[in-house]
GUVEX-238162 format. One record per residue: x, y, z of N, C-alpha, C in turn; residue in three letters. Coordinates in steps of 0.05 Angstrom, whole numbers, plus 5000, padded with zeros to 4 digits. Each point is the difference from the previous one (the first is absolute). Layout:
<pts>
XYZXYZXYZALA
...
</pts>
This chain:
<pts>
828857042729501349724994498849715020UNK
497150125020498049795007498049994979UNK
499250124979499949854983500749814966UNK
502950175003501549704984500149805013UNK
500449945032498949755019497549874990UNK
499550185000496749834999499449874984UNK
500950064974499749944967502249785012UNK
502349984999500149785010500449715018UNK
498650105021498449825005498549934989UNK
498650114978498050014997500949564979UNK
501050204980501649854976500949775014UNK
501350005028500549755015498549795000UNK
497050045010497950035017498949754967UNK
500550084972498949894982502049894980UNK
502049935010502849864997498649714999UNK
500449764980498249855010502749725001UNK
501650095006503049805005499550115027UNK
499750145015500250215020496849895029UNK
498249994973497049825010500949735016UNK
501349914976500749704997500649945021UNK
502850165015501049935020498950065031UNK
498150204997498650055018497349895003UNK
499649864983496249824999499749875039UNK
497250054996499349865016500549635007UNK
500649934966500049765003503149904981UNK
501349865035503649955006498849734980UNK
503549994989499449664982499649805026UNK
501150005020497849795020497449954989UNK
498750295003496749995012499249844964UNK
501050154979499949844975500649704995UNK
501149965014501049704995497649835013UNK
499950045029497949905017497150024992UNK
499150194984497649954978499849724986UNK
502950004990500449884968499749685014UNK
501149965025499449785010497949734996UNK
500949815002498049855002499749735020UNK
497849985024501549865013498549755001UNK
502149825010499249754997498149955014UNK
499049724977496350015010499849554998UNK
499149965023499149765018499349824974UNK
500649755002500449774977497450004989UNK
497250035020497550044987498650144987UNK
501350285000498850144986501850084977UNK
501449824986499749934967498649924988UNK
497349865015498349804995497750334983UNK
498549904987498050244994498450025015UNK
498749745026497550015018502749945022UNK
497649955025501750015025497049925013UNK
499849755013497449995015500749995030UNK
498449975024501049845023499249815006UNK
502149875017498649775015500949905034UNK
497750025006499850045038502749805014UNK
500050095022502949925011499449915027UNK
496849764994500349885034501049885014UNK
502850014996501749985020500750155026UNK
499250254974502150185031496750105023UNK
500950075026497150025014501850135016UNK
497150325017500450155015499050005017UNK
500350085031498050105022498750204986UNK
498050035004497250185000498850055025UNK
500450255003499450135021496150034994UNK
499649955028497549974999498550244995UNK
500450214998499650244997500050124967UNK
502149874987500550084965498049814995UNK
499149775016497549854983496950074997UNK
501050115025496550255002500050214986UNK
502450054990499350354988500349914975UNK
502849834994499649914969499049764987UNK
496850005008500149704990499749964958UNK
501050214999499849984955502249814998UNK
501850055018503950094984500849755020UNK
499249925028501449945019501049584990UNK
499150004974500249765003501249904978UNK
501150214995502050014969503249965006UNK
500749714982502749915000502150094999UNK
501849884998502550114977498949974973UNK
500850144977499749864981502950094982UNK
500749804984502849974983499349974971UNK
500750274993501250184959501149774994UNK
498349904977501449804982500150134973UNK
501649894989500050064966496549874987UNK
499250084978498549854982499950034970UNK
500149884982501049964979498550054971UNK
497249745010498150064985497849915017UNK
498450155014497549955020497850014981UNK
497549945007497649924999499050284982UNK
498250024979499350294996498550185025UNK
498349905020498450065013502650165017UNK
502049924999502750085021501250264994UNK
500049944964502050194994497750274998UNK
497249894999498850334998499650085030UNK
499949835015499850195027502750025009UNK
502149964989503250085006500250324993UNK
498750074966500550124989498250305005UNK
497349945015498750124993500650245008UNK
497850214989501050285008499450115034UNK
502850114997499350125041501550304996UNK
498650045025501250325010502449915029UNK
501250035001502450085033500750165001UNK
498449975027502050355011501849865024UNK
501450225002502949935032501050175003UNK
501349925028499950275013502949985018UNK
501050165006503049995020498150135031UNK
501649855023498650035021502350035022UNK
500650205016502149995020502550074984UNK
502150065022502250084976501449844981UNK
501850204985500249894970502749865003UNK
499549764990502149705001501649864965UNK
501450105000502349934971498249764991UNK
499749974972498749864990496750084983UNK
499850105022496350044997499549994967UNK
500950224985498950104973500249734985UNK
502149775008500549764984497349855000UNK
498750055026497849765003497850164984UNK
500350304997497650074981501449864967UNK
502350075000500149864974499649744992UNK
500149805021499649745001497450054988UNK
497850205022497349884984498750044988UNK
501350224988499750134973500949804974UNK
502950014999499949794980498349765006UNK
499449815010498849804998497250085000UNK
499150195003497550114993499449984981UNK
502250194983499050074967501249664994UNK
501149954998500149624986498149905005UNK
498750155020498549644995496550184982UNK
501050235007498150204981499550264992UNK
500750124982500950134993498250345020UNK
497249944995498250205011499650075028UNK
502149735018499750085020501150195015UNK
499450055015500550355015501349945019UNK
501950175020501150015028500150315004UNK
498750045030499250244999501750065032UNK
501950275008501149965015498450265021UNK
501049905028497750205013501950195017UNK
499650164994501950225011500650175032UNK
501649915013500950095026498349785008UNK
500449835007499449765007497449965011UNK
498849855022496949934998498350264996UNK
500750225011498050135001499950184969UNK
501149894988499350044966497349684985UNK
499849815026498049884991497450085013UNK
501050055021497050265005498350194975UNK
503150145008499350154984499150044969UNK
500549784988500249974972501850164991UNK
502150055002502250104998502049864979UNK
500549844968500449854990501550084965UNK
501549895009501549994969500349744981UNK
499350034971500649784991502149954997UNK
501649775000502549904995501150064970UNK
502149954982500750024973502349955002UNK
500449924972502649794993502550235012UNK
499850234984501250255005501249995034UNK
498250085019499650055020502049785017UNK
499349754987501149805017502049884996UNK
500650104974504350024988500850255016UNK
498650195004502150165013501049905028UNK
498649885018501549845018500049825021UNK
500749714973501249854999502349945010UNK
500649795022502749955020500050245004UNK
498550285009501650145015499250105036UNK
500350065008498950095034497250165006UNK
499149925020498750185005496949915000UNK
498350265003497249934991499050284976UNK
501450164994500050114994497650044973UNK
500049734981496950074992498250055001UNK
499049795035497750155007500250115012UNK
501450075020500550075025498749825019UNK
500550015030499249795015499050265034UNK
499049835008498750145027499649745026UNK
498950085019500249785022497450065013UNK
497450114993497050044995499049644996UNK
498549975022498349705003497349954988UNK
498349754993498250125001498849795012UNK
499750205019498349855036498150025004UNK
498150164989497750165004497549814982UNK
497250025014498649904980499650194976UNK
500650255003498650214980503050024982UNK
501649945013502449954981500549684989UNK
498349905007499349704983498650094970UNK
497550185019498149984976502250134977UNK
500350255006501050134983501749914984UNK
502349775009501949834978498249844987UNK
497049915011499349824978498950144978UNK
499150265000499050144979502150044982UNK
501150205012503249974981500949744986UNK
499949785017500949774981497449964970UNK
498750035016497449864978499450334972UNK
500850265015499850204977502149834982UNK
502050015004502449834973499149765002UNK
498349895007498849704989503849785008UNK
500150075022502649934998499349615004UNK
501449824986499749725015501650015017UNK
502150075003501449975033501650225000UNK
500250025032502550165015502849895004UNK
502550135002501949995003500950135025UNK
500749855022501650205031501549895004UNK
502950274988503149885013500550225022UNK
500449725024500750215026500849735011UNK
501150065026500849875026497749835011UNK
500450045021498749785012496850075007UNK
500250265012497050225007499349994968UNK
500550094980498949984972499449734991UNK
501249795006499649794995496649785016UNK
500250275026498049905008497550144991UNK
500550264999498150184985498649834974UNK
501649914973499449854984498349835012UNK
499449745020498749775012497250155004UNK
500950185010496750065003498750184977UNK
502050034968498850144994498949824981UNK
502049764988498949714989496949915022UNK
499950035024497349985016497250064985UNK
501250275004497750194993499150004975UNK
501849974976500249944980498349774976UNK
500949735024500049814993496950024974UNK
498250045016497150004984498750174972UNK
501950205002499950254982502249814965UNK
501349795020502349844982501950244988UNK
500850005023502850204996502649935010UNK
500849904985502949795009501250175018UNK
501450015020501850075023503549855003UNK
502350154990502049804994501750275018UNK
501949855023501450115007502849974990UNK
502850305008502849804989502050095029UNK
501649815007501350185027502550175000UNK
499250095006501750304996500550095029UNK
502950074995501650115038503449964992UNK
500850245010503249964996500249865029UNK
498850025025500849835019499849715005UNK
498649954975500949634995498349855022UNK
497450175011498949895022497649814993UNK
499650004973498049844984501849704998UNK
499549805010501149765002499449764998UNK
497549974985498549615000501149835001UNK
498449835019501149745012496549874995UNK
500049774998497349805010501149915034UNK
497549914998499749785036501849955005UNK
501949824966501849845007503350114990UNK
500050255007502750094993501349964969UNK
497250024985500649974975499950364983UNK
502950054991500050364982498550004985UNK
498750134998498750114974500150304993UNK
500750175015501150194991502250125011UNK
501950005004502850025013500550245006UNK
499050224985501150244999498250215002UNK
499550264998498050124978502050114979UNK
499250174987502650164981499850285020UNK
501950134981501550225014502250005021UNK
500049795012502249955016502549984994UNK
500549804974502649954992501450154995UNK
498050354992500850184987501250185018UNK
497950075025500550125025503149884996UNK
499649705020502149935018503150134977UNK
499649944982502850024979500750314998UNK
497850215009500850234989500750175039UNK
499349825009500150125026504349755019UNK
499849774984502649895008502550314980UNK
498950004979502050264985500250225012UNK
498650035013500950285026500949965018UNK
499349695012501649925029502350054998UNK
500449804971502849784994501950364996UNK
498950244984501850185003501550105030UNK
497249945016501250165021502449765019UNK
498149844990503349645006502950164991UNK
499650134977502950104989501550215009UNK
497450304998501350185022499950015029UNK
499549735011499849945023502750025016UNK
501449824976502849825002502750214987UNK
499150084993501250244981500650225022UNK
498550185010499650205018500749875027UNK
499049855005500449785033499150325016UNK
499350095006499650145022496349965005UNK
497949914976496950025004499949755007UNK
496249945016499449775001497350064975UNK
499149964990498150104984497549875004UNK
498750085007496549855019497749954978UNK
499449834982499149974977496149895014UNK
498650154994496749825008499849964962UNK
498249815010498449914970498249995007UNK
497250004963497949965014499749705005UNK
498050015023497749735003499850075035UNK
497149974991498950125027499049765022UNK
499649774985498749755013501349754998UNK
501850054978502749724992501750134987UNK
502849765015502450144996501049834968UNK
498850064979500749814979501950214986UNK
500150204999500850214989503649965013UNK
499150005031503450045012502049774990UNK
498249834994501349675010501650014964UNK
497950084983501450014975502850265004UNK
499250185006502050174995502749885020UNK
500449925020501649885018500449804983UNK
498949734978501549874986502550064981UNK
497650274989501850164978502550065002UNK
499750275028502350085005501949935024UNK
498949905017502149895026500350195013UNK
498450185000500050235033501049835017UNK
501050185013500949965028498949815019UNK
496550125009498850005018498050084985UNK
498249705001496450064984497849915033UNK
498850124988496849935020499349914989UNK
498249755011497349784986498750065028UNK
497750214982498450025035497949735001UNK
500149734984498249715011502849935010UNK
502150095006501949825016500250175025UNK
499650195009499850085023496649925006UNK
498050014989498149935012499249685008UNK
503049904996499749675010501649975025UNK
501950195016502150025010499349975028UNK
500449905012499949855025501949995016UNK
500250285024501750005022500849715005UNK
501949815010500349835015502350065025UNK
500550154996501550025030497650255024UNK
497550144995498250045006497049765012UNK
500849914990498149714985501049815030UNK
502950015001500949855008500750045039UNK
500650325000499250155017497450055023UNK
497949964980497649995009499049745014UNK
500849894987499249655004502149935031UNK
501950165010500450015015498850065026UNK
498650204998497650105015497949944998UNK
499949754991496149854994498750234977UNK
501650154977498450124996499050094965UNK
498050064984500950014980500450314990UNK
502950014990500850284985499250024976UNK
496450105000498749904966501950284980UNK
501950165006501350324988503049834987UNK
500249755016502149864995499249914961UNK
498349974996498349854967500150304985UNK
501850034969499950224990502650275007UNK
500350014983501950175000499250285005UNK
501650145016500250345019500650144979UNK
499650265000501650164985502050045020UNK
501049975026503250145014501449704980UNK
499049755009502049724999500050104965UNK
498250104983501050024976502050124995UNK
499850255011502450274999502349815007UNK
500749805025501449905007501849754976UNK
498849924990500249904974502250154976UNK
498550135004501750234974501450155007UNK
501150075023502050055019501649805002UNK
500449835007501349684995501550064972UNK
498750004988501349954970502150274989UNK
499550195011501250315000502149975009UNK
499149895034503450025013500849814987UNK
500349724997501649854986501350044985UNK
499550184976500150024974503250245013UNK
499050215013501850225011502749845007UNK
499149725017503149985011501449864983UNK
500050084965501549884986500650274971UNK
499750125012499450394996498149994979UNK
497949894999497650074978498050085017UNK
500350245002498050155010498250184978UNK
499249794977498250154991497549714983UNK
497749974987499249854997498149984984UNK
497449864989498350024995497649895016UNK
497950105010498249915006496350014984UNK
499449724997497549994989498549945020UNK
497750194997498250015017496049954990UNK
498649894995498349904990496850225016UNK
499550224982498050185008498249855029UNK
498949854995497849935030501949825018UNK
501850035000501749805013498750055037UNK
499450285006498049985025498049914999UNK
498449854986498649935002500449685005UNK
502949995007499849615010501750105026UNK
499650245003501350075032498049955015UNK
500449835026497249925014499250275017UNK
501750175015497450155016499050294976UNK
502349964982497850234972497749844996UNK
500149764988498549804990496750135019UNK
499549895027499250115018498350315004UNK
501950094987498850294997498350144981UNK
501249854983498050044973497449844999UNK
500749795016497649864998496750155013UNK
501950035015498150215027499750284992UNK
501150084993498950334982498349914974UNK
500749804987498449984986496850054997UNK
499949705028496849925007500350305011UNK
500650185018499650355009497850054975UNK
502750104982499050184980497849914989UNK
500349694991497049974991498349984995UNK
500249955046497150005010499150275004UNK
501850164996498850325005498750094972UNK
500949994982499150024969497349764993UNK
499049885017498049915002497850145012UNK
501050085022498250065015499350295003UNK
501350224985500350335001498849974975UNK
499750234993498950154977502150084978UNK
502950095024502250134984502049725007UNK
501750094983502849934997501649975023UNK
501449775010502650065029501950154993UNK
501650094975500550125000500050324994UNK
497350034988499350195000500050145026UNK
498849875016499650025024501350195019UNK
502349815000503350055021501149984972UNK
499650274990502650074972503450055017UNK
500849905025502450135002501449695023UNK
501649995002501749845021497649955029UNK
501050265005500250105033495949875004UNK
498950094983497149954999499849644998UNK
501549934992499449584992500649955021UNK
502450085009500649995028499050025019UNK
498450225003498049955026497349864991UNK
499349924979497749885004501049675000UNK
502749865000500149855002501349965038UNK
500350245010500250015024497049905019UNK
498350154982497550035014499049675001UNK
501449944973498449625006500749945029UNK
503449994994501449885017498250015039UNK
499250255006499550075024497649875001UNK
498750104976496549774997501249735007UNK
501049834995501349755010500449955024UNK
500250225015501849825022497550025010UNK
499050335004496950045015497949784993UNK
499849884964498849765013500649805003UNK
501449865000501849815004498249834971UNK
500749715006500349734974502250074976UNK
499849804985501650164975499150164993UNK
502550194992499750254969501949934983UNK
499950134982500949984967502750165008UNK
499450215010502050185019499950035027UNK
502449955025500950115020501950125001UNK
500150095031502650175011502749914986UNK
499649605008503849974981500350054982UNK
497450024975501550094973499350224995UNK
499350195023501250304996502249995014UNK
501149885018502650105018502349924973UNK
499349834976501849774993500650334981UNK
496849974983500250234981501550265000UNK
499750045022501350275008502550045005UNK
500949785001504749844995500250134972UNK
498050014977501449904972500650294998UNK
501550044987500950334996497350054975UNK
499050364995498350104997500149904969UNK
501649984991499450034971499049734996UNK
501649785006498949715005497650085003UNK
497850035026498550005007496950204970UNK
501450204993499150074978498849834982UNK
502849844995499949814974497849815011UNK
500049835018497949785002496650115008UNK
499850345004497650214994499849994987UNK
501350044965498950114979497649854984UNK
499550064992497349944978501049824987UNK
497949715000500449804988498849964969UNK
500649894974499749994987497349914985UNK
499050044976497149924990499749715018UNK
502149874994498849635008499449935036UNK
501150295015499950025037502649905003UNK
502050044974502449865024501850155005UNK
501749985012502550145014502250184978UNK
501550204994501050154980502549995010UNK
501149724993503650035007501250104989UNK
499950004973501050154979500450405010UNK
498049975019500450235006501250105030UNK
500349804998501850035041503550004990UNK
501650115010502849944994501049815019UNK
500249844988500049745010503149925006UNK
501350204985502649945002501050175023UNK
499050245003500450205018499049885025UNK
497749825006500449805031500549885005UNK
501849794978502149745004502650105006UNK
500350314986503249994999499750235020UNK
498750085012499650265028500749725020UNK
499349865006500849855017502249934998UNK
500349824978503249994996503050085012UNK
499250314991501450265000500849985028UNK
498150045017499550005033502349765008UNK
499149684999501149895005502949954994UNK
500650194969502849904993501450215025UNK
499050195004501050185020500549975029UNK
498949715006500449955024502349815004UNK
499849894979502649804983502850125006UNK
499350254990502550154987500850115031UNK
498749995017500350055034500849855013UNK
498949754991502249775015501249944983UNK
501250044982503149934994499849794977UNK
497549864997498249844971501850094980UNK
498650154993499050144970503250154983UNK
502149875001501650144983501549914978UNK
501050204988501649904967502849865006UNK
499649814993502249814996502450134977UNK
502050005018502650104981501849744995UNK
500750064976501149874971503250005022UNK
501349755009502949995008501350184976UNK
500649964980501450274983499750105000UNK
496850155010499950295007501450095023UNK
499449845015502350035022501350035004UNK
502649834987502649975010499950214973UNK
499650064975502250274982498650265025UNK
498250015006499150245009502250095026UNK
500149845025502949985015502349965000UNK
500449904964503050024990500750334992UNK
497050094986501450274990500650205028UNK
498249885028500550225012502649925018UNK
500949815001502749975014499149825028UNK
497549845000500049825024499949744996UNK
499949815017501449825002496449835000UNK
499249934973496449815005500149855017UNK
501949865004500149775019499150135031UNK
501450115010500350205026497150135000UNK
498850214981497249985008498149834993UNK
501049784979497649855006498449915015UNK
501449825019499049835018498050275027UNK
501150234998498850275016496650124978UNK
500449964984497350164988498349674984UNK
500849765000498049914986499949765013UNK
497949775000497949815010501649714991UNK
500650154971501849654994502450034983UNK
501650175005503049944988501649875013UNK
501749944980500949994972497049744986UNK
499449965017498249644980497549984973UNK
499150255000497650084985501350234973UNK
499449884980500950144974498850385001UNK
497149975023499350315006499450035031UNK
501250165010500350125024496850115010UNK
500549925020497650105017500850225021UNK
499450165000499550155030500049975021UNK
501949985021498649875025496650095007UNK
498549835021497250195006500550255021UNK
501450005009499750165014501350264996UNK
501350014971501450284987497350134983UNK
498550145013497650154986500050234991UNK
502450255008501450224999503050075002UNK
499650184992502850124995500949975016UNK
498250095038500049995023502049755013UNK
496949675001501749774996502249974977UNK
500850074987502649954983501750015017UNK
499850194999502750155024500749915019UNK
497749935020499749735025500849814996UNK
499549844975501649785000502850044995UNK
501150134982503150094990501850095029UNK
498650065022500750075021500749845012UNK
498649755006499849825018501849834987UNK
500349964971501249804992504250144997UNK
500550295019502350115001501450094971UNK
497150074978501350074971500550255006UNK
498350135011499950295003500550205023UNK
500950255013499750105030497250144995UNK
499150035024496850185001501150234987UNK
501450174998501150264990500150024969UNK
499849744990501749834966497750164987UNK
499850034973497749874982499549754995UNK
498150044987500149754985500749984986UNK
501849754990501950004963497450084984UNK
500750124985497850094963499249794986UNK
502549754999498849794981498649855012UNK
499749995044498849795011497050204991UNK
499850225010497750104986498249984978UNK
501550004984498750064973499649574996UNK
501549845010498749765001497450005025UNK
499750155016497449985009498650134996UNK
500550154988497050144977499549804991UNK
500649844978499349904981498949745007UNK
499949935031498249835016497550104998UNK
499350235005497850095008498950024971UNK
496949835011497650004964498850225001UNK
499450054986498450214995497749904986UNK
498150045005496649784988499950174974UNK
499149984987499150264980498349744980UNK
498350155000497249874978499150174976UNK
498949864978498250064982498249875000UNK
497950184994496649765000500050104965UNK
498749704993498750054981496849864998UNK
498050044979497949824995499649914978UNK
498949804993500349844977496849874997UNK
499450164979497049895001499350144971UNK
498550244994499650074972501250024979UNK
502850155004500949904980500549684987UNK
499449825023500249674990497549964988UNK
498250155006496949964983500550104972UNK
501450195001499750134972501849914984UNK
502049765006501650024971499149804987UNK
501449944981499649904971499949705008UNK
499549824995499549805010501649774986UNK
500649865017502949714994498349804974UNK
501549974986499549844985497949815008UNK
500649865028498549755019496950194999UNK
499450175012497450194997499049984977UNK
501450164984499049994967498449784999UNK
501449764992499649674989497649895021UNK
499950105027498449985022497150124999UNK
499350174993498650254993498749964983UNK
501449904967499550014972497849695009UNK
501249835008498149745003498050055026UNK
499550145011498450055023497750084987UNK
500750294976498150044975498549854984UNK
501649824990499049764985497949855011UNK
501149815028498249895011497050105016UNK
500950315003497350135008498349894978UNK
500550044970497950044981498749725003UNK
502549645004497849874995498749925018UNK
500350125022497849985025497450154992UNK
500250234992497750144987499049784972UNK
502149944993498149894969498549715000UNK
501849895032498349805012498049955012UNK
499550265005497350025031500750055018UNK
502850055013499850005033499750235009UNK
499750005018497850295017501949875036UNK
500950255019502050035022501249785003UNK
502849974968501849884998502950255002UNK
501749915006502650145006501549924975UNK
502050084981501049954980503549915015UNK
501349834993501749975012501249874982UNK
503549895005500949764991502649885018UNK
499149774995500249795017504249904996UNK
501249945019503149904985502050344998UNK
498650175013502050234994502849935013UNK
500749875027501949885000501249954982UNK
499149954983502049674977500850144985UNK
501049914970500550094975497550104988UNK
500450194976498050064992498249824986UNK
502049814994498649804985497749835015UNK
500750035018497649855019497850135017UNK
499450244989498350265008497449834996UNK
497550055020498449894989497050225008UNK
498650104977498250125011496849945005UNK
499250195032498549775006497450285008UNK
498549875014498450195010498549895028UNK
501050185020499349945033497350185005UNK
499649835016496650075008500550245031UNK
498850174998500850225011498549935036UNK
498149894991497050095026501649775017UNK
501049775004501749835017502350065010UNK
500450224993503150065008499350155019UNK
497450175007500150205022498649935020UNK
500950215023499549875040499550244997UNK
498249975029499550275018502850115010UNK
499750274998503350055006498650375027UNK
501050035014498350305011501550244978UNK
497650244994501850184986497750205008UNK
501550265006499150195011497550005031UNK
501749745010499249915024497449825002UNK
499449924976497749794993501349764989UNK
498449714997501349794985498650094969UNK
501349874976499849984972501449884989UNK
498550014980500349724985503250114981UNK
502349894995501650004984501449894998UNK
502049894976502149884993502650065024UNK
500549805009502349995022502949954990UNK
501750275007502150064980501749755011UNK
502050034990502349794995502750135018UNK
500049845020503350135016501749884990UNK
503450015009502249854990499949825019UNK
500249664989500049835017503049925015UNK
500350025015502649995010500849725001UNK
499849774988500049714991500450064981UNK
500350134984500150104973502649944991UNK
500749894978502549914990502950284998UNK
497450234988501850285004500150115017UNK
497949975022500450125027503149875005UNK
499349765005501749815014502950104991UNK
500550034973502550124991501350265007UNK
498650165003499550195018502250075029UNK
497549755009501450035015502649845018UNK
500749784980502949915007501650254984UNK
499250234991502550114977500550225027UNK
498749995019499850265011503050065013UNK
501949785011502350075004502450094990UNK
499149904970501950034977499450304989UNK
496949994996500150354991500450245018UNK
499949895027500250225032502850124991UNK
501749834996503249984988501350105021UNK
499649925037501050085015502449965008UNK
502449954976502149895000502250204990UNK
502849884989502050154990499049884964UNK
498949905004498849994969498850124988UNK
500050084963498650224993497149864998UNK
499250314995495949895008499849824980UNK
497349955003499649854975496750024977UNK
500550304999498750034987498949894971UNK
497650084994499649774976498850364986UNK
501349954969498850214977498149914985UNK
497650085003496949924983500750034978UNK
500850294989498950084980498450184992UNK
499950194985496350094985499449834989UNK
497250015002498849884972501050094973UNK
499149784991500549984972498349874985UNK
498350084976499649874986501249714979UNK
502250114999499849704980503350025005UNK
500149814995502949845008500049645012UNK
502149924999500249685004499650035034UNK
501750205017499750105027498550055009UNK
497050024993498550155014498649765016UNK
499750025030498549745000497349975002UNK
498649764989498149885000496149955020UNK
501850125026497949985020501250095023UNK
498150105029501650065019501949735011UNK
502550115011500049815028499549905015UNK
498050085013498649845011497749764995UNK
500449994973497749804989501749864985UNK
502750084993502449815001500749695025UNK
500250205018499849865020499049815010UNK
496650215000498549855013498949704974UNK
500349954977499449834985502649765002UNK
501750035023502649814996498349855029UNK
498949975012499250025040498649674976UNK
498549745006498149744996497550255012UNK
498649944965498350085011496849844985UNK
498349995020497449854984499749884971UNK
498449715002500549924970497450054992UNK
500450154970497050154989499249654993UNK
</pts>
């Protein structure tokens, strides 16, 4: 019997029709690979050249000027088409080149199209050109681990998500030894140029590589990649040069589709609050876009919390002739109260459900948490600098770490003066839940950053929310509103007069369509007391069953489901926007290389406008860099872009909050963004954030 089953299974596997149905290549993948992205008008010409754009100015950091002298004077370069250049230009443009490309940091949808764009442009310019992909990120450069990219490999991954073609890694070329090994690799492969596809840290690395390899005539070009959307470039006068890094649109749409599904589930099952944490450690761009895409009931924007001022506290302090510095910036306690207010207001209209969107880095914008992070980063950084062992290796468990901090606090008290960690810090830190203490003391990432993605942000915030909701329930504030029709039908079914009982039970009977049980009624016992006082029952009587049921309906149960959106979005197949964007970035990269640029980041200007207005440019990296604290010391990095709370996109969310909270009798205002579709006229052509920000009055170009 088993033998016959094995023979049947073997025949099934060999059946070509069955193989076709269960093959790795779905119809979607086949169509994606054959899709040809739109290309900017300038790339329709056989050649491209660069025109310096001196009108764009930057505030240059003195340290950047000292550290990157070879590329600090770079300017913005506009890519223009060239149909019939002179012979010398043709020779230079078309000379044989070997180009290396590396992915650095987390994946972002569209990376494969960057490679495809570089490869297609290189082969078009000279069929003898070669493109090499370094495997597993920058470590592949250091170790000289590369593969030559050919036609078949490129075609296998066109328009597909992930960085699967050559993989990625988070290593940094940040020591003299690694730099020397990288130079050896580039020389061994006879590279004319190296392309670094990554985020702010990776493009910072590209600038230092460009400086180090300048005399070797090895060009280095960066490409802006991060789903967080925190690489956005403006010049000193506010002109937008790079409106958004690639991968952001796809990730936001993927998250929005899932969050939108939860909106549907929430309003169907009407018993859960879905807590959706989305990626975004330093900036809340993804949360903002998801809010615009879905109209979730409550969305926290970290940058807004940082700008918050508690005017009541300020006024109280002013009356005492004091200044309350804690009034500036949102506190954890106040944040939990804001969320509770929305939950309680919805419950009053029978909506004990909803969707909350929280950026993973929201705690970084909370005053007291930010102070703790800065202090702990400094303490850990200083320890690692002055000891032979790592802080987390020396103090592997939480109690050991806490004891180390207690010793610092005691020492600061004994020695007097200003200390990084004092007794007040230690007392405040002791009040934080243990799991959050452990989170704040966890090991930093390779850049010295606090790893917010590893902290249960939602657990921290919602823990405070649940505690306060319990208080509000005890105070009779948090109750479920009962629709008049439900109340009347229930009473009629039990043969009771709704008017007779209504005034005894509800605080707003019969004025409002949704009835609220009186604040004093918070239990079966207090319900009976209310009925006794109204003379509706005697002490020996039981509460009428319909009345008891109505009361029980008014008691809210706060049930939550938590979700984290990050890796699923960054691994998604790219939207049409990201396919077009990244392919043109690849074409731009080759234009910069063919025209001799180095230390530049490929960009597409006017992303916020229609495709016909997109302009490929080269953006100087060095002028974008400034000093920032990393691992307890100052280092040159590209500044991350956070949400502008004066932007049109943010203001659109702000003015829509009441409508999206839907704390009223009307239906919820959820928006269905739908799944990512690669074809069809209904597929949006750019992020809503960019569409809205393009509406505002911009500086003249």
